[in-house]
C-alpha positions in Angstrom: -19.3 6.2 10.4 -22.4 5.0 8.9 -24.8 3.5 11.5 -26.1 1.0 9.0 -22.9 -0.7 7.9 -20.1 1.0 9.8 -18.6 2.2 6.7 -16.2 5.1 7.2 -16.3 8.4 5.3 -14.0 11.3 5.8 -14.7 15.2 5.7 -12.5 18.2 6.3 -13.5 20.6 9.0 -12.1 23.8 10.5 -11.1 24.5 13.9 -14.7 25.6 14.7 -16.1 22.3 13.2 -17.3 24.0 10.1 -17.2 21.5 7.1 -14.9 22.5 4.2 -17.5 21.9 1.4 -15.1 21.8 -1.6 -12.5 19.5 0.1 -15.2 17.2 1.4 -16.8 17.0 -2.0 -13.5 16.0 -3.4 -13.3 13.1 -0.7 -16.8 12.1 -1.7 -15.6 11.7 -5.3 -12.9 9.2 -4.2 -15.5 7.1 -2.7 -17.6 7.4 -5.9 -14.5 6.1 -7.7 -14.4 3.1 -5.3 -11.0 4.2 -3.8 -9.8 2.6 -0.6 -11.0 4.2 2.8 -7.2 4.4 3.7 -6.6 6.4 0.5 -9.5 8.7 1.5 -8.1 9.1 5.1 -4.6 10.1 3.8 -5.9 12.5 1.2 -8.2 14.0 3.8 -5.2 14.7 6.2 -3.3 16.2 3.3 -6.0 18.5 2.3 -6.6 19.6 5.9 -2.8 20.3 6.2 -2.9 22.5 3.0 -6.1 24.4 4.0 -4.6 25.1 7.6 -1.5 26.4 6.1 -3.3 28.6 3.9 -5.6 30.0 6.7 -2.6 30.5 9.0 -0.7 32.6 6.3 -3.7 34.5 5.0 -3.7 32.7 1.6 -6.6 32.1 -0.6 -6.6 28.2 -0.9 -8.3 28.5 -4.4 -5.6 30.9 -5.8 -2.5 30.5 -3.8 0.0 31.5 -6.4 3.3 29.8 -7.6 5.6 31.2 -5.0 3.2 30.5 -2.1 3.0 26.8 -3.2 6.7 26.6 -3.4 6.9 28.0 0.1 4.3 25.5 1.3 6.4 22.7 -0.2 9.5 23.8 1.7 7.5 24.4 4.9 6.4 20.8 4.8 10.0 19.5 5.3 11.0 22.3 7.7 8.1 22.2 10.1 8.7 19.6 12.7 6.1 17.0 13.1 4.0 16.7 16.3 5.5 14.2 19.0 4.3 10.7 18.5 3.5 8.4 21.4 3.7 8.8 25.2 7.5 8.7 25.2 8.2 11.3 22.5 11.9 11.5 21.4 13.8 14.7 22.2 15.0 14.8 18.5 12.2 16.5 16.3 10.9 14.5 13.4 10.4 16.0 10.0 8.7 15.0 6.7 10.7 13.4 4.0 11.0 15.4 0.8 9.3 12.5 -1.1 6.4 12.9 1.4 6.1 16.6 0.7 5.8 15.8 -2.9 3.0 13.3 -2.4 1.2 16.1 -0.4 1.5 18.7 -3.1 0.5 16.1 -5.7 -2.8 15.6 -3.8 -3.2 19.4 -3.6 -2.9 19.7 -7.3 -5.4 16.9 -7.9 -7.9 18.7 -5.5 -7.4 22.0 -7.4 -8.0 20.3 -10.8 -11.1 18.7 -9.4 -12.4 22.1 -8.4 -12.1 23.7 -11.9 -15.4 22.4 -13.5 -17.4 23.6 -10.5 -16.0 27.1 -10.8 -14.2 27.0 -7.4 -10.8 27.3 -8.9 -9.5 29.1 -12.0 -7.9 26.8 -14.7 -4.6 28.9 -14.6 -4.1 28.0 -10.9 -4.1 24.2 -11.5 -2.2 24.7 -14.8 0.8 26.2 -13.1 1.4 23.0 -11.2 2.3 21.1 -14.3 3.9 21.4 -17.7 4.0 19.4 -21.0 7.2 17.3 -21.5 8.3 15.2 -24.4 10.0 12.0 -23.4 13.1 11.6 -25.5 14.1 8.6 -23.4 11.5 6.1 -22.3 11.6 4.7 -18.7 11.9 0.9 -18.5 8.7 -0.8 -19.3 7.0 2.3 -20.6 5.3 2.0 -23.9 5.1 5.1 -26.1 2.2 3.7 -28.1 2.0 2.6 -31.7 2.0 6.2 -32.9 4.3 7.6 -30.2 1.2 9.3 -28.8 2.3 8.6 -25.1 5.6 10.4 -25.5 4.2 13.6 -24.3 3.3 13.7 -20.7 2.4 16.2 -18.0 5.1 16.7 -15.3 5.1 18.6 -12.0 6.5 22.1 -11.9 6.9 22.4 -8.1 8.6 19.3 -6.5 11.8 18.3 -4.7 14.2 16.1 -6.6 14.6 13.0 -4.7 16.5 9.7 -5.2 14.5 6.7 -6.1 14.0 4.6 -3.0 15.1 1.2 -2.7 12.7 -1.7 -2.2 13.2 -3.9 0.8 12.6 -7.6 1.2 13.5 -10.5 3.4 15.8 -13.3 2.7 14.6 -17.0 3.3 16.4 -17.0 6.8 14.8 -13.6 7.8 11.3 -14.7 6.7 11.7 -18.0 8.6 12.9 -16.2 11.8 9.9 -13.7 11.5 7.4 -16.6 11.3 9.1 -18.3 14.3 9.0 -15.2 16.4 5.1 -15.0 16.3 3.5 -16.1 19.5 -0.1 -16.6 18.3 -1.5 -18.8 15.7 -3.5 -15.8 14.0 -0.3 -13.8 13.7 1.8 -16.7 12.5 -0.8 -17.5 9.8 -0.9 -13.8 8.7 2.8 -13.6 8.3 3.2 -16.8 6.5 0.3 -16.2 4.2 1.8 -12.7 3.2 5.1 -14.1 2.6 4.0 -17.1 0.4 1.2 -15.6 -1.5 2.5 -12.2 -2.1 -0.8 -10.5 -1.0 -1.0 -6.9 -0.1 -2.0 -6.3 3.5 -5.2 -4.9 2.5 -6.1 -8.0 0.4 -5.2 -10.3 3.4 -7.3 -8.3 6.0 -10.1 -8.2 3.5 -10.3 -12.0 3.1 -13.7 -13.6 3.9 -13.9 -17.2 5.2 -15.5 -18.3 2.0 -12.5 -17.2 0.2 -10.2 -20.0 1.8 -10.4 -23.0 -0.4 -7.7 -25.1 1.3 -9.0 -28.5 0.3 -7.4 -30.6 -2.3 -10.7 -30.4 -4.2 -13.1 -27.4 -3.8 -15.7 -28.6 -6.3 -18.1 -29.1 -3.2 -17.8 -25.4 -2.6 -18.8 -24.8 -6.3 -15.2 -23.8 -7.3 -13.5 -25.7 -10.1 -10.0 -24.3 -9.3 -7.8 -27.5 -8.7 -5.7 -27.8 -5.4 -5.6 -25.7 -2.3 -5.9 -22.0 -3.0 -7.1 -18.5 -1.8 -9.4 -16.2 -3.6 -8.8 -12.5 -3.6 -11.7 -10.3 -4.5 -12.2 -6.6 -4.3 -15.0 -5.7 -2.1 -15.9 -3.0 0.5 -15.2 -4.2 4.1 -16.1 -2.7 7.5 -12.4 -2.6 8.5 -11.5 -0.4 5.5 -9.4 -3.3 3.9 -9.8 -3.2 0.1 -8.0 -5.2 -2.6 -6.2 -2.7 -4.9 -6.7 -4.8 -8.0 -10.2 -4.8 -9.4 -9.8 -8.0 -11.2 -10.4 -11.0 -8.9 -7.6 -13.6 -8.9 -6.7 -16.8 -7.0 -3.4 -17.9 -5.6 -2.2 -21.5 -5.0 -1.2 -22.2 -1.4 1.1 -24.9 0.1 0.3 -27.5 2.8 1.7 -25.2 5.6 -0.9 -22.6 4.8 -3.7 -25.2 5.5 -2.0 -26.3 8.6 -1.5 -22.8 10.0 -5.0 -21.9 9.1 -6.3 -24.9 11.0 -4.3 -23.9 14.1 -5.7 -20.2 13.8 -9.3 -21.6 13.5 -8.9 -23.6 16.7 -7.5 -20.4 18.4 -10.4 -18.3 17.0 -13.0 -20.8 18.3 -12.0 -20.1 21.8 -13.3 -16.5 21.4 -17.1 -16.6 21.2 -17.4 -13.1 19.9 -15.6 -14.1 16.7 -18.0 -16.8 15.7 -20.4 -14.4 13.8 -17.8 -12.6 11.7 -17.3 -13.6 8.1 -13.9 -12.1 8.0 -10.8 -14.3 8.2 -8.7 -12.0 10.4 -10.5 -10.7 13.6 -9.6 -9.3 16.9 -9.0 -12.0 19.5 -6.9 -10.5 22.2 -8.1 -6.9 22.4 -11.5 -5.1 22.3 -13.6 -5.1 20.3 -13.3 -8.8 20.2 -14.6 -10.6 17.2 -14.5 -7.4 15.0 -12.4 -7.4 11.7 -8.7 -6.7 12.2 -7.6 -3.4 10.9 -4.4 -2.1 9.4 -3.1 -0.4 12.6 -3.3 -3.7 14.4 -1.4 -5.5 11.7 1.3 -2.6 11.6 1.6 -2.9 15.5 2.2 -6.7 15.1 5.0 -6.2 12.5 6.5 -3.4 14.7 6.7 -5.8 17.6 8.2 -8.6 15.5 10.8 -6.2 14.0 11.8 -5.1 17.5 12.4 -8.9 18.4 14.1 -9.8 15.1 16.3 -6.6 15.2 15.6 -6.0 11.5 13.0 -4.0 9.6 9.8 -5.9 8.9 6.7 -4.4 7.3 3.8 -6.2 5.7 4.7 -4.9 2.1 8.3 -6.3 2.4 6.6 -9.8 2.4 5.1 -9.0 -0.9 8.4 -8.2 -2.4 9.9 -11.4 -0.6 7.3 -13.5 -2.3 7.8 -12.1 -5.8 11.6 -12.2 -5.5 11.4 -15.9 -4.5 9.2 -16.7 -7.4 11.5 -14.9 -10.0 14.6 -16.5 -8.5 13.0 -20.0 -8.8 12.5 -19.4 -12.6 8.8 -18.6 -12.5 7.8 -16.9 -15.8 7.1 -13.2 -15.7 3.5 -13.5 -16.8 2.8 -16.1 -14.1 4.4 -14.0 -11.5 2.4 -10.9 -12.7 -0.8 -12.8 -12.3 0.1 -14.1 -9.0 0.8 -10.5 -7.8 -2.4 -9.1 -9.4 -0.4 -6.6 -11.6 -2.2 -5.2 -14.7 1.1 -4.1 -16.5 4.3 -6.0 -16.8 6.3 -2.9 -15.9 4.9 -3.1 -12.4 7.1 -6.2 -11.8 10.4 -4.3 -12.1 10.5 -3.1 -8.6 10.1 -6.6 -7.2 13.3 -8.1 -8.7 16.1 -7.8 -6.1 19.7 -8.8 -6.6 21.3 -10.2 -3.5 25.0 -9.9 -2.3 25.4 -13.6 -3.5 23.9 -12.9 -6.8 26.3 -9.9 -7.6 29.3 -11.9 -6.3 28.4 -14.9 -8.5 28.0 -12.5 -11.6 31.6 -11.1 -11.0 33.1 -14.4 -10.4 31.5 -16.0 -13.4 33.0 -13.2 -15.6 36.4 -13.6 -13.9 36.3 -17.3 -14.7 35.5 -16.6 -18.2 38.3 -14.2 -18.8 40.7 -16.7 -17.1 39.6 -19.4 -19.5 40.0 -17.3 -22.6 43.5 -16.3 -21.5 
């Protein structure tokens, strides 16, 4: 942690606290590419896991071999995870196959990064992928004007896993989740995520100057009409970072302004919060007044999910907002801009069919057949 601005940087060390130079240099390159501190943290853990496995099994991490990497992949799902929390479950937990694939992907990227420095032979990284011609294009994928993007690199070592479904909340569930919040800050956060489609990192990275909730913001030097919120990519002390590099603004309704006003009143009761420029800060636990971090938000949603008795995670509210916009006839390009997506194909996972939608489609077809007969 930097003593100057409290920015967090990650390194990989051995059991004897010796810094692993190559892995730490790779993590430094992520910072140079302006990646999220959370991404750096996750990648650091994956590399440490790989290096520990190599050390325990007498493998050269820079030249593990195809068979060794395959065994590492299977070890990832067979090895029980360490107990979590004070009341650990008697049933051991294991990694999902999709998680093992992600870990090996990070290892592959790390090995490729090491090639120009002479730390890894090109053949070692080359065995992790192979060239494949796409005879059939995935939905939303463009092969280019000259079909130049039909040839891609695919992984050679991976589990075959089913495509996971995307979860979202119905209007009733979203309303229930908002109603279950006890504090004004938490209520504002939940409602903001569910109505603007922000990522949790974007919300936690909001500054007070981004909140333009007046009918006219020209006095603030902003010419955007109506109440809205600005989403900007910037480095923050709490590690929150907007994924999209292009800034955008999102219109808000009157309830956002009302809930924000309630939160500001609650915030003013904590003197330590007065100096923070961040919107979401710690008001109920130490360190008071410091920017709210992702673990705090995750803990909030875990408590709300337990009360509501259904799954509730921050990213589900992003799916919820996108689905509501699509159902209400919002054009795809408008929804794409609101969500901060660069590619139209990124919108595909956010379109969900409800039970009612599917029932209506079947009944409509049955009615047409009846009319024709």
